[in-house]
N, C-alpha and C positions, 0 to 999 in steps of 0.2 A: 504493500499499499504505499502511496506517495502522499505526504502531507506537505502542503504549501503554507509557508509563514513568511513573516517579514525577516529580513536579513538582520543578524545580530552581529556585535562586535566580534564574537568568537568566529563568525564565519568568514571574516576578511582574509586571512591566509588562504582559505580554500577558494574563495573567489578569485584571488590573484592567480593561484596555481591554475584555475580552470580558464580564466581569461588569457593567460599568457600561453596556453596550450593551442597551437595552430589548428589541430584537428577539431577541437570544440569552438575555437574563436570563429572559424568560417561560417558557423551557423548563427551566431548571434545578430548578424546583420547590422551591427553598429561598429564602426571603427575596425573593420576587418584587418587583420594583420598587425594592429597596434598592440603594443604591450602596456602592461600597467605596473604599478608598485603599490606597496602597503600604504604609503602616504596618500597616493591619489584615490585609493579605494576608502580611506578613511575620511576623506573630505566628503 
């Protein structure tokens, strides 16, 4: 079962890893190929 919830601070490192993965990033539709950092995601 998948549960959808708001992102929390503890999710930031996972979000950075996921968004920096080119295989996953190509499906986000936003800023394809761009990488991110912990600081960018904390903003």
